[in-house]
PDB file of N, CA, C, O and CB in Angstrom:
ATOM      1  N   MET A   1      90.074  52.428  76.752  1.00  0.00           N
ATOM      2  CA  MET A   1      90.227  52.710  75.272  1.00  0.00           C
ATOM      3  C   MET A   1      91.654  53.587  75.187  1.00  0.00           C
ATOM      4  O   MET A   1      92.178  54.299  76.044  1.00  0.00           O
ATOM      5  CB  MET A   1      88.801  53.620  74.634  1.00  0.00           C
ATOM      6  N   PHE A   2      92.155  53.206  73.590  1.00  0.00           N
ATOM      7  CA  PHE A   2      93.200  53.636  73.132  1.00  0.00           C
ATOM      8  C   PHE A   2      93.450  55.085  72.648  1.00  0.00           C
ATOM      9  O   PHE A   2      92.354  55.645  72.645  1.00  0.00           O
ATOM     10  CB  PHE A   2      93.393  52.869  72.315  1.00  0.00           C
ATOM     11  N   THR A   3      94.485  55.986  72.210  1.00  0.00           N
ATOM     12  CA  THR A   3      94.760  56.840  71.502  1.00  0.00           C
ATOM     13  C   THR A   3      95.911  56.523  70.581  1.00  0.00           C
ATOM     14  O   THR A   3      97.089  56.229  70.784  1.00  0.00           O
ATOM     15  CB  THR A   3      94.883  57.823  72.221  1.00  0.00           C
ATOM     16  N   ASP A   4      95.027  56.714  69.284  1.00  0.00           N
ATOM     17  CA  ASP A   4      96.446  56.767  68.199  1.00  0.00           C
ATOM     18  C   ASP A   4      97.370  57.560  67.887  1.00  0.00           C
ATOM     19  O   ASP A   4      96.850  58.284  67.039  1.00  0.00           O
ATOM     20  CB  ASP A   4      96.259  56.694  67.123  1.00  0.00           C
ATOM     21  N   THR A   5      98.418  57.888  68.033  1.00  0.00           N
ATOM     22  CA  THR A   5      99.376  58.876  68.529  1.00  0.00           C
ATOM     23  C   THR A   5      99.981  59.483  66.759  1.00  0.00           C
ATOM     24  O   THR A   5     100.532  60.568  66.571  1.00  0.00           O
ATOM     25  CB  THR A   5     100.788  57.945  69.778  1.00  0.00           C
ATOM     26  N   HIS A   6      99.721  58.590  65.829  1.00  0.00           N
ATOM     27  CA  HIS A   6     100.476  59.050  64.687  1.00  0.00           C
ATOM     28  C   HIS A   6      99.491  58.266  63.443  1.00  0.00           C
ATOM     29  O   HIS A   6      99.584  57.068  63.177  1.00  0.00           O
ATOM     30  CB  HIS A   6     102.291  58.532  64.792  1.00  0.00           C
ATOM     31  N   CYS A   7      98.635  59.138  62.830  1.00  0.00           N
ATOM     32  CA  CYS A   7      97.930  58.470  61.810  1.00  0.00           C
ATOM     33  C   CYS A   7      97.880  59.308  60.597  1.00  0.00           C
ATOM     34  O   CYS A   7      98.513  60.361  60.677  1.00  0.00           O
ATOM     35  CB  CYS A   7      96.585  58.107  62.250  1.00  0.00           C
ATOM     36  N   HIS A   8      97.315  59.087  59.582  1.00  0.00           N
ATOM     37  CA  HIS A   8      97.106  59.918  58.149  1.00  0.00           C
ATOM     38  C   HIS A   8      96.003  59.569  57.939  1.00  0.00           C
ATOM     39  O   HIS A   8      95.881  58.998  56.855  1.00  0.00           O
ATOM     40  CB  HIS A   8      97.977  59.683  56.873  1.00  0.00           C
ATOM     41  N   ILE A   9      94.771  59.701  58.743  1.00  0.00           N
ATOM     42  CA  ILE A   9      93.308  59.495  57.983  1.00  0.00           C
ATOM     43  C   ILE A   9      92.755  60.818  57.645  1.00  0.00           C
ATOM     44  O   ILE A   9      92.021  61.529  58.331  1.00  0.00           O
ATOM     45  CB  ILE A   9      92.148  58.707  58.928  1.00  0.00           C
ATOM     46  N   ILE A  10      93.331  61.064  56.236  1.00  0.00           N
ATOM     47  CA  ILE A  10      93.006  62.258  56.003  1.00  0.00           C
ATOM     48  C   ILE A  10      91.950  62.211  54.136  1.00  0.00           C
ATOM     49  O   ILE A  10      92.047  61.342  53.270  1.00  0.00           O
ATOM     50  CB  ILE A  10      94.695  63.171  56.136  1.00  0.00           C
ATOM     51  N   PRO A  11      91.217  63.258  54.121  1.00  0.00           N
ATOM     52  CA  PRO A  11      90.162  62.833  52.722  1.00  0.00           C
ATOM     53  C   PRO A  11      91.216  62.360  51.461  1.00  0.00           C
ATOM     54  O   PRO A  11      90.881  61.643  50.518  1.00  0.00           O
ATOM     55  CB  PRO A  11      89.065  64.483  52.057  1.00  0.00           C
ATOM     56  N   SER A  12      92.313  62.829  51.638  1.00  0.00           N
ATOM     57  CA  SER A  12      93.264  62.932  50.430  1.00  0.00           C
ATOM     58  C   SER A  12      93.591  61.293  50.616  1.00  0.00           C
ATOM     59  O   SER A  12      93.475  60.745  49.519  1.00  0.00           O
ATOM     60  CB  SER A  12      94.770  64.210  50.572  1.00  0.00           C
ATOM     61  N   GLU A  13      93.877  60.570  51.426  1.00  0.00           N
ATOM     62  CA  GLU A  13      94.348  59.549  51.451  1.00  0.00           C
ATOM     63  C   GLU A  13      93.368  58.199  51.945  1.00  0.00           C
ATOM     64  O   GLU A  13      93.803  57.055  52.075  1.00  0.00           O
ATOM     65  CB  GLU A  13      95.419  59.849  52.151  1.00  0.00           C
ATOM     66  N   TYR A  14      92.001  58.610  52.173  1.00  0.00           N
ATOM     67  CA  TYR A  14      91.023  58.060  52.999  1.00  0.00           C
ATOM     68  C   TYR A  14      89.855  58.661  52.422  1.00  0.00           C
ATOM     69  O   TYR A  14      89.433  59.661  53.003  1.00  0.00           O
ATOM     70  CB  TYR A  14      91.203  58.314  54.497  1.00  0.00           C
ATOM     71  N   PRO A  15      89.309  58.307  51.510  1.00  0.00           N
ATOM     72  CA  PRO A  15      87.626  58.669  51.067  1.00  0.00           C
ATOM     73  C   PRO A  15      86.435  58.728  51.931  1.00  0.00           C
ATOM     74  O   PRO A  15      85.435  59.446  51.953  1.00  0.00           O
ATOM     75  CB  PRO A  15      87.116  57.687  50.155  1.00  0.00           C
ATOM     76  N   ASN A  16      86.957  57.529  52.785  1.00  0.00           N
ATOM     77  CA  ASN A  16      85.895  57.558  53.706  1.00  0.00           C
ATOM     78  C   ASN A  16      86.509  57.614  55.119  1.00  0.00           C
ATOM     79  O   ASN A  16      86.446  56.601  55.816  1.00  0.00           O
ATOM     80  CB  ASN A  16      84.966  56.340  53.509  1.00  0.00           C
ATOM     81  N   CYS A  17      87.072  58.684  55.565  1.00  0.00           N
ATOM     82  CA  CYS A  17      87.998  58.993  56.405  1.00  0.00           C
ATOM     83  C   CYS A  17      86.689  59.393  57.358  1.00  0.00           C
ATOM     84  O   CYS A  17      86.579  58.745  58.399  1.00  0.00           O
ATOM     85  CB  CYS A  17      89.257  60.107  55.915  1.00  0.00           C
ATOM     86  N   ASP A  18      85.889  60.211  57.131  1.00  0.00           N
ATOM     87  CA  ASP A  18      84.732  60.463  58.130  1.00  0.00           C
ATOM     88  C   ASP A  18      83.986  59.075  58.523  1.00  0.00           C
ATOM     89  O   ASP A  18      83.601  59.132  59.691  1.00  0.00           O
ATOM     90  CB  ASP A  18      83.613  61.525  57.439  1.00  0.00           C
ATOM     91  N   GLU A  19      83.783  58.284  58.116  1.00  0.00           N
ATOM     92  CA  GLU A  19      83.184  56.689  58.632  1.00  0.00           C
ATOM     93  C   GLU A  19      84.600  56.230  59.185  1.00  0.00           C
ATOM     94  O   GLU A  19      84.275  55.330  59.960  1.00  0.00           O
ATOM     95  CB  GLU A  19      82.454  55.412  57.150  1.00  0.00           C
ATOM     96  N   ILE A  20      85.777  56.313  59.227  1.00  0.00           N
ATOM     97  CA  ILE A  20      86.546  55.759  59.761  1.00  0.00           C
ATOM     98  C   ILE A  20      86.661  56.472  61.440  1.00  0.00           C
ATOM     99  O   ILE A  20      86.673  55.811  62.479  1.00  0.00           O
ATOM    100  CB  ILE A  20      87.683  55.775  58.799  1.00  0.00           C
ATOM    101  N   ILE A  21      86.733  57.888  61.338  1.00  0.00           N
ATOM    102  CA  ILE A  21      86.645  58.473  62.505  1.00  0.00           C
ATOM    103  C   ILE A  21      85.343  58.348  63.554  1.00  0.00           C
ATOM    104  O   ILE A  21      85.414  58.599  64.757  1.00  0.00           O
ATOM    105  CB  ILE A  21      86.857  59.705  62.151  1.00  0.00           C
ATOM    106  N   LYS A  22      84.345  57.984  62.967  1.00  0.00           N
ATOM    107  CA  LYS A  22      83.135  57.995  63.328  1.00  0.00           C
ATOM    108  C   LYS A  22      83.057  56.407  63.998  1.00  0.00           C
ATOM    109  O   LYS A  22      82.508  56.417  65.100  1.00  0.00           O
ATOM    110  CB  LYS A  22      82.150  58.404  62.051  1.00  0.00           C
ATOM    111  N   ASN A  23      83.361  55.485  63.685  1.00  0.00           N
ATOM    112  CA  ASN A  23      83.574  54.295  64.044  1.00  0.00           C
ATOM    113  C   ASN A  23      85.184  53.859  65.065  1.00  0.00           C
ATOM    114  O   ASN A  23      85.632  52.738  65.307  1.00  0.00           O
ATOM    115  CB  ASN A  23      83.442  53.645  62.634  1.00  0.00           C
ATOM    116  N   LEU A  24      85.584  54.858  65.366  1.00  0.00           N
ATOM    117  CA  LEU A  24      86.812  54.474  66.292  1.00  0.00           C
ATOM    118  C   LEU A  24      86.452  53.807  67.347  1.00  0.00           C
ATOM    119  O   LEU A  24      87.086  52.823  67.728  1.00  0.00           O
ATOM    120  CB  LEU A  24      87.580  55.565  66.805  1.00  0.00           C
ATOM    121  N   LYS A  25      85.255  54.313  68.028  1.00  0.00           N
ATOM    122  CA  LYS A  25      84.958  53.954  69.579  1.00  0.00           C
ATOM    123  C   LYS A  25      84.866  52.469  69.335  1.00  0.00           C
ATOM    124  O   LYS A  25      85.217  51.701  70.232  1.00  0.00           O
ATOM    125  CB  LYS A  25      83.446  54.678  70.354  1.00  0.00           C
ATOM    126  N   LYS A  26      84.343  51.936  67.992  1.00  0.00           N
ATOM    127  CA  LYS A  26      83.941  50.587  67.858  1.00  0.00           C
ATOM    128  C   LYS A  26      85.105  49.755  68.022  1.00  0.00           C
ATOM    129  O   LYS A  26      84.986  48.570  68.334  1.00  0.00           O
ATOM    130  CB  LYS A  26      83.276  50.324  66.583  1.00  0.00           C
ATOM    131  N   ASN A  27      86.207  50.293  67.834  1.00  0.00           N
ATOM    132  CA  ASN A  27      87.670  49.732  67.889  1.00  0.00           C
ATOM    133  C   ASN A  27      88.278  49.836  69.187  1.00  0.00           C
ATOM    134  O   ASN A  27      89.190  49.046  69.433  1.00  0.00           O
ATOM    135  CB  ASN A  27      88.600  50.444  66.931  1.00  0.00           C
ATOM    136  N   ASN A  28      87.878  50.811  70.208  1.00  0.00           N
ATOM    137  CA  ASN A  28      88.091  51.026  71.292  1.00  0.00           C
ATOM    138  C   ASN A  28      89.021  52.087  71.552  1.00  0.00           C
ATOM    139  O   ASN A  28      89.618  52.304  72.607  1.00  0.00           O
ATOM    140  CB  ASN A  28      88.346  50.018  71.751  1.00  0.00           C
ATOM    141  N   ILE A  29      89.086  52.813  70.318  1.00  0.00           N
ATOM    142  CA  ILE A  29      90.213  53.914  70.082  1.00  0.00           C
ATOM    143  C   ILE A  29      89.301  55.096  70.601  1.00  0.00           C
ATOM    144  O   ILE A  29      88.212  55.349  70.086  1.00  0.00           O
ATOM    145  CB  ILE A  29      90.851  54.115  68.307  1.00  0.00           C
ATOM    146  N   LYS A  30      89.833  55.794  71.656  1.00  0.00           N
ATOM    147  CA  LYS A  30      89.250  57.211  72.239  1.00  0.00           C
ATOM    148  C   LYS A  30      89.660  58.554  71.585  1.00  0.00           C
ATOM    149  O   LYS A  30      88.888  59.512  71.558  1.00  0.00           O
ATOM    150  CB  LYS A  30      89.693  57.374  73.717  1.00  0.00           C
ATOM    151  N   ARG A  31      90.745  58.580  71.127  1.00  0.00           N
ATOM    152  CA  ARG A  31      91.026  59.746  70.146  1.00  0.00           C
ATOM    153  C   ARG A  31      92.127  59.195  69.294  1.00  0.00           C
ATOM    154  O   ARG A  31      92.627  58.069  69.291  1.00  0.00           O
ATOM    155  CB  ARG A  31      91.485  61.197  70.887  1.00  0.00           C
ATOM    156  N   ILE A  32      92.423  60.407  68.471  1.00  0.00           N
ATOM    157  CA  ILE A  32      93.560  60.084  67.291  1.00  0.00           C
ATOM    158  C   ILE A  32      94.332  61.241  67.100  1.00  0.00           C
ATOM    159  O   ILE A  32      93.874  62.359  67.338  1.00  0.00           O
ATOM    160  CB  ILE A  32      92.956  59.678  65.811  1.00  0.00           C
ATOM    161  N   ILE A  33      95.309  61.079  66.745  1.00  0.00           N
ATOM    162  CA  ILE A  33      96.500  62.256  66.311  1.00  0.00           C
ATOM    163  C   ILE A  33      96.477  62.189  65.126  1.00  0.00           C
ATOM    164  O   ILE A  33      96.693  61.031  64.771  1.00  0.00           O
ATOM    165  CB  ILE A  33      98.019  62.132  66.736  1.00  0.00           C
ATOM    166  N   ILE A  34      96.240  63.209  63.885  1.00  0.00           N
ATOM    167  CA  ILE A  34      96.242  63.090  62.885  1.00  0.00           C
ATOM    168  C   ILE A  34      97.745  63.775  62.523  1.00  0.00           C
ATOM    169  O   ILE A  34      98.166  64.704  63.212  1.00  0.00           O
ATOM    170  CB  ILE A  34      95.006  63.528  62.407  1.00  0.00           C
ATOM    171  N   ASN A  35      98.381  63.333  61.586  1.00  0.00           N
ATOM    172  CA  ASN A  35      99.601  64.042  61.210  1.00  0.00           C
ATOM    173  C   ASN A  35      99.804  64.180  59.814  1.00  0.00           C
ATOM    174  O   ASN A  35     100.007  63.354  58.925  1.00  0.00           O
ATOM    175  CB  ASN A  35     100.730  63.422  61.738  1.00  0.00           C
ATOM    176  N   GLY A  36      99.680  65.700  59.829  1.00  0.00           N
ATOM    177  CA  GLY A  36     100.051  66.266  58.131  1.00  0.00           C
ATOM    178  C   GLY A  36     101.665  66.292  58.069  1.00  0.00           C
ATOM    179  O   GLY A  36     102.518  66.230  58.954  1.00  0.00           O
ATOM    180  N   TYR A  37     101.737  66.412  56.645  1.00  0.00           N
ATOM    181  CA  TYR A  37     102.872  66.511  56.271  1.00  0.00           C
ATOM    182  C   TYR A  37     103.650  67.221  54.801  1.00  0.00           C
ATOM    183  O   TYR A  37     104.779  67.091  54.327  1.00  0.00           O
ATOM    184  CB  TYR A  37     103.025  65.380  56.428  1.00  0.00           C
ATOM    185  N   ASN A  38     102.464  67.992  54.391  1.00  0.00           N
ATOM    186  CA  ASN A  38     102.343  68.972  53.529  1.00  0.00           C
ATOM    187  C   ASN A  38     101.253  70.099  53.424  1.00  0.00           C
ATOM    188  O   ASN A  38     100.132  69.719  53.763  1.00  0.00           O
ATOM    189  CB  ASN A  38     102.359  68.379  52.553  1.00  0.00           C
ATOM    190  N   TYR A  39     101.341  71.250  53.073  1.00  0.00           N
ATOM    191  CA  TYR A  39     100.524  72.353  53.067  1.00  0.00           C
ATOM    192  C   TYR A  39      98.718  71.795  52.899  1.00  0.00           C
ATOM    193  O   TYR A  39      97.755  72.009  53.636  1.00  0.00           O
ATOM    194  CB  TYR A  39     101.147  73.356  51.728  1.00  0.00           C
ATOM    195  N   LYS A  40      98.818  71.138  51.795  1.00  0.00           N
ATOM    196  CA  LYS A  40      97.371  70.088  51.691  1.00  0.00           C
ATOM    197  C   LYS A  40      96.916  69.119  52.699  1.00  0.00           C
ATOM    198  O   LYS A  40      95.723  68.964  52.961  1.00  0.00           O
ATOM    199  CB  LYS A  40      97.470  69.139  50.548  1.00  0.00           C
ATOM    200  N   THR A  41      97.887  68.453  53.275  1.00  0.00           N
ATOM    201  CA  THR A  41      97.349  67.525  54.619  1.00  0.00           C
ATOM    202  C   THR A  41      97.236  68.513  55.933  1.00  0.00           C
ATOM    203  O   THR A  41      96.387  68.259  56.788  1.00  0.00           O
ATOM    204  CB  THR A  41      98.590  66.140  55.043  1.00  0.00           C
ATOM    205  N   ASN A  42      98.032  69.542  56.058  1.00  0.00           N
ATOM    206  CA  ASN A  42      97.967  70.108  56.911  1.00  0.00           C
ATOM    207  C   ASN A  42      96.675  70.818  57.245  1.00  0.00           C
ATOM    208  O   ASN A  42      96.054  70.838  58.307  1.00  0.00           O
ATOM    209  CB  ASN A  42      98.870  70.676  56.815  1.00  0.00           C
ATOM    210  N   ALA A  43      96.370  71.507  55.859  1.00  0.00           N
ATOM    211  CA  ALA A  43      94.600  71.858  55.538  1.00  0.00           C
ATOM    212  C   ALA A  43      93.577  70.955  56.509  1.00  0.00           C
ATOM    213  O   ALA A  43      92.855  71.256  57.459  1.00  0.00           O
ATOM    214  CB  ALA A  43      94.118  71.353  53.691  1.00  0.00           C
ATOM    215  N   GLU A  44      93.902  69.539  55.717  1.00  0.00           N
ATOM    216  CA  GLU A  44      92.851  68.545  56.318  1.00  0.00           C
ATOM    217  C   GLU A  44      92.918  68.560  57.638  1.00  0.00           C
ATOM    218  O   GLU A  44      92.028  68.942  58.398  1.00  0.00           O
ATOM    219  CB  GLU A  44      92.988  67.141  55.917  1.00  0.00           C
ATOM    220  N   VAL A  45      94.184  68.060  57.980  1.00  0.00           N
ATOM    221  CA  VAL A  45      94.138  68.147  59.169  1.00  0.00           C
ATOM    222  C   VAL A  45      93.207  69.146  60.283  1.00  0.00           C
ATOM    223  O   VAL A  45      92.326  68.781  61.061  1.00  0.00           O
ATOM    224  CB  VAL A  45      95.251  68.273  59.222  1.00  0.00           C
ATOM    225  N   ILE A  46      93.735  70.469  60.051  1.00  0.00           N
ATOM    226  CA  ILE A  46      92.735  71.374  60.763  1.00  0.00           C
ATOM    227  C   ILE A  46      91.472  71.089  60.479  1.00  0.00           C
ATOM    228  O   ILE A  46      90.794  70.957  61.498  1.00  0.00           O
ATOM    229  CB  ILE A  46      92.881  72.731  60.489  1.00  0.00           C
ATOM    230  N   ASN A  47      90.802  70.920  59.320  1.00  0.00           N
ATOM    231  CA  ASN A  47      89.467  70.891  59.188  1.00  0.00           C
ATOM    232  C   ASN A  47      88.881  69.687  60.017  1.00  0.00           C
ATOM    233  O   ASN A  47      87.812  69.694  60.626  1.00  0.00           O
ATOM    234  CB  ASN A  47      89.132  70.836  57.738  1.00  0.00           C
ATOM    235  N   LEU A  48      89.805  68.627  59.923  1.00  0.00           N
ATOM    236  CA  LEU A  48      89.168  67.445  60.708  1.00  0.00           C
ATOM    237  C   LEU A  48      89.041  67.772  62.195  1.00  0.00           C
ATOM    238  O   LEU A  48      88.029  67.600  62.873  1.00  0.00           O
ATOM    239  CB  LEU A  48      90.049  66.104  60.560  1.00  0.00           C
ATOM    240  N   CYS A  49      90.568  68.420  62.731  1.00  0.00           N
ATOM    241  CA  CYS A  49      90.273  68.917  64.235  1.00  0.00           C
ATOM    242  C   CYS A  49      88.848  69.833  64.757  1.00  0.00           C
ATOM    243  O   CYS A  49      88.190  69.770  65.796  1.00  0.00           O
ATOM    244  CB  CYS A  49      91.528  69.864  64.552  1.00  0.00           C
ATOM    245  N   ASN A  50      88.708  70.780  63.401  1.00  0.00           N
ATOM    246  CA  ASN A  50      87.526  71.271  64.050  1.00  0.00           C
ATOM    247  C   ASN A  50      86.253  70.500  63.756  1.00  0.00           C
ATOM    248  O   ASN A  50      85.271  70.853  64.411  1.00  0.00           O
ATOM    249  CB  ASN A  50      87.336  72.651  63.681  1.00  0.00           C
ATOM    250  N   LYS A  51      86.111  69.620  62.984  1.00  0.00           N
ATOM    251  CA  LYS A  51      84.956  68.614  62.959  1.00  0.00           C
ATOM    252  C   LYS A  51      84.814  67.889  64.171  1.00  0.00           C
ATOM    253  O   LYS A  51      83.749  68.024  64.772  1.00  0.00           O
ATOM    254  CB  LYS A  51      85.097  67.616  61.884  1.00  0.00           C
ATOM    255  N   TYR A  52      85.578  67.240  64.583  1.00  0.00           N
ATOM    256  CA  TYR A  52      85.307  66.081  65.355  1.00  0.00           C
ATOM    257  C   TYR A  52      86.354  66.638  66.723  1.00  0.00           C
ATOM    258  O   TYR A  52      87.376  67.311  66.584  1.00  0.00           O
ATOM    259  CB  TYR A  52      85.762  64.435  64.436  1.00  0.00           C
ATOM    260  N   ASP A  53      85.777  66.152  68.028  1.00  0.00           N
ATOM    261  CA  ASP A  53      86.241  66.425  69.259  1.00  0.00           C
ATOM    262  C   ASP A  53      87.278  65.436  69.824  1.00  0.00           C
ATOM    263  O   ASP A  53      88.065  65.538  70.765  1.00  0.00           O
ATOM    264  CB  ASP A  53      85.145  66.525  70.086  1.00  0.00           C
ATOM    265  N   ASN A  54      87.045  64.529  69.020  1.00  0.00           N
ATOM    266  CA  ASN A  54      88.194  63.107  69.470  1.00  0.00           C
ATOM    267  C   ASN A  54      89.355  63.145  68.525  1.00  0.00           C
ATOM    268  O   ASN A  54      90.196  62.246  68.559  1.00  0.00           O
ATOM    269  CB  ASN A  54      87.444  61.342  69.248  1.00  0.00           C
ATOM    270  N   VAL A  55      89.464  64.403  67.464  1.00  0.00           N
ATOM    271  CA  VAL A  55      90.397  64.054  66.644  1.00  0.00           C
ATOM    272  C   VAL A  55      91.588  65.411  66.930  1.00  0.00           C
ATOM    273  O   VAL A  55      91.120  66.535  66.747  1.00  0.00           O
ATOM    274  CB  VAL A  55      89.693  63.846  65.045  1.00  0.00           C
ATOM    275  N   TYR A  56      92.795  65.342  67.281  1.00  0.00           N
ATOM    276  CA  TYR A  56      93.792  66.201  67.110  1.00  0.00           C
ATOM    277  C   TYR A  56      94.927  66.328  66.670  1.00  0.00           C
ATOM    278  O   TYR A  56      95.738  65.419  66.846  1.00  0.00           O
ATOM    279  CB  TYR A  56      93.952  66.478  67.744  1.00  0.00           C
ATOM    280  N   GLY A  57      95.264  67.449  66.008  1.00  0.00           N
ATOM    281  CA  GLY A  57      96.170  67.504  64.954  1.00  0.00           C
ATOM    282  C   GLY A  57      98.039  67.490  65.135  1.00  0.00           C
ATOM    283  O   GLY A  57      98.447  67.816  66.250  1.00  0.00           O
ATOM    284  N   ALA A  58      98.785  67.232  64.383  1.00  0.00           N
ATOM    285  CA  ALA A  58     100.385  67.399  64.135  1.00  0.00           C
ATOM    286  C   ALA A  58     100.547  67.897  63.087  1.00  0.00           C
ATOM    287  O   ALA A  58     100.400  67.190  62.091  1.00  0.00           O
ATOM    288  CB  ALA A  58     101.237  66.271  64.112  1.00  0.00           C
ATOM    289  N   ILE A  59     100.890  69.231  62.950  1.00  0.00           N
ATOM    290  CA  ILE A  59     101.258  70.241  61.480  1.00  0.00           C
ATOM    291  C   ILE A  59     102.690  69.638  61.231  1.00  0.00           C
ATOM    292  O   ILE A  59     103.483  69.438  62.151  1.00  0.00           O
ATOM    293  CB  ILE A  59     101.354  72.314  61.751  1.00  0.00           C
ATOM    294  N   GLY A  60     102.871  69.452  60.322  1.00  0.00           N
ATOM    295  CA  GLY A  60     104.220  69.438  59.987  1.00  0.00           C
ATOM    296  C   GLY A  60     104.638  69.712  58.739  1.00  0.00           C
ATOM    297  O   GLY A  60     103.752  70.336  58.155  1.00  0.00           O
ATOM    298  N   LEU A  61     105.981  69.454  57.779  1.00  0.00           N
ATOM    299  CA  LEU A  61     106.274  69.857  56.595  1.00  0.00           C
ATOM    300  C   LEU A  61     107.355  68.501  56.558  1.00  0.00           C
ATOM    301  O   LEU A  61     108.366  68.491  57.260  1.00  0.00           O
ATOM    302  CB  LEU A  61     106.801  71.559  56.428  1.00  0.00           C
ATOM    303  N   HIS A  62     107.054  67.567  55.801  1.00  0.00           N
ATOM    304  CA  HIS A  62     108.056  66.278  55.724  1.00  0.00           C
ATOM    305  C   HIS A  62     109.101  67.164  54.505  1.00  0.00           C
ATOM    306  O   HIS A  62     108.733  67.907  53.595  1.00  0.00           O
ATOM    307  CB  HIS A  62     107.104  64.401  55.038  1.00  0.00           C
ATOM    308  N   PRO A  63     110.711  66.684  54.965  1.00  0.00           N
ATOM    309  CA  PRO A  63     112.002  67.144  54.092  1.00  0.00           C
ATOM    310  C   PRO A  63     111.424  66.802  52.747  1.00  0.00           C
ATOM    311  O   PRO A  63     111.426  67.819  52.052  1.00  0.00           O
ATOM    312  CB  PRO A  63     113.582  66.282  54.425  1.00  0.00           C
ATOM    313  N   ASP A  64     110.993  65.897  52.194  1.00  0.00           N
ATOM    314  CA  ASP A  64     110.235  65.567  50.742  1.00  0.00           C
ATOM    315  C   ASP A  64     109.589  66.736  50.185  1.00  0.00           C
ATOM    316  O   ASP A  64     109.869  67.038  49.024  1.00  0.00           O
ATOM    317  CB  ASP A  64     109.057  64.449  50.859  1.00  0.00           C
ATOM    318  N   GLU A  65     108.751  67.451  50.854  1.00  0.00           N
ATOM    319  CA  GLU A  65     107.824  68.686  50.695  1.00  0.00           C
ATOM    320  C   GLU A  65     108.399  69.576  50.696  1.00  0.00           C
ATOM    321  O   GLU A  65     107.884  70.562  50.169  1.00  0.00           O
ATOM    322  CB  GLU A  65     106.903  68.960  51.500  1.00  0.00           C
ATOM    323  N   ILE A  66     109.458  69.669  51.153  1.00  0.00           N
ATOM    324  CA  ILE A  66     109.901  71.590  51.048  1.00  0.00           C
ATOM    325  C   ILE A  66     110.289  71.977  49.446  1.00  0.00           C
ATOM    326  O   ILE A  66     110.980  71.407  48.602  1.00  0.00           O
ATOM    327  CB  ILE A  66     111.713  72.082  52.187  1.00  0.00           C
ATOM    328  N   GLY A  67     109.526  73.186  49.447  1.00  0.00           N
ATOM    329  CA  GLY A  67     109.744  73.376  48.050  1.00  0.00           C
ATOM    330  C   GLY A  67     108.202  73.499  47.264  1.00  0.00           C
ATOM    331  O   GLY A  67     107.805  74.501  46.668  1.00  0.00           O
ATOM    332  N   ASN A  68     107.511  72.308  47.417  1.00  0.00           N
ATOM    333  CA  ASN A  68     106.525  71.986  46.880  1.00  0.00           C
ATOM    334  C   ASN A  68     105.172  73.060  47.618  1.00  0.00           C
ATOM    335  O   ASN A  68     105.174  73.225  48.838  1.00  0.00           O
ATOM    336  CB  ASN A  68     106.499  70.376  47.045  1.00  0.00           C
ATOM    337  N   SER A  69     104.452  73.498  47.037  1.00  0.00           N
ATOM    338  CA  SER A  69     103.169  74.118  47.447  1.00  0.00           C
ATOM    339  C   SER A  69     102.072  73.406  46.933  1.00  0.00           C
ATOM    340  O   SER A  69     100.925  73.781  47.174  1.00  0.00           O
ATOM    341  CB  SER A  69     103.050  75.502  47.029  1.00  0.00           C
TER     342      SER A  69
END
């Protein structure tokens, strides 16, 4: 099984992200690390990490997002 170490499968970018996460094992992926890049996506990452045992998060702030709230 594989680990996806950098992805952005979050509701604001993938309205079907719950379906994608639930189907990971069908694609031989055991766990994923979802990366946030601003305040909104960081919150989405935290919510998904709390919802799924196979989802881990990396919280961050992309330089283009500095100053945006």
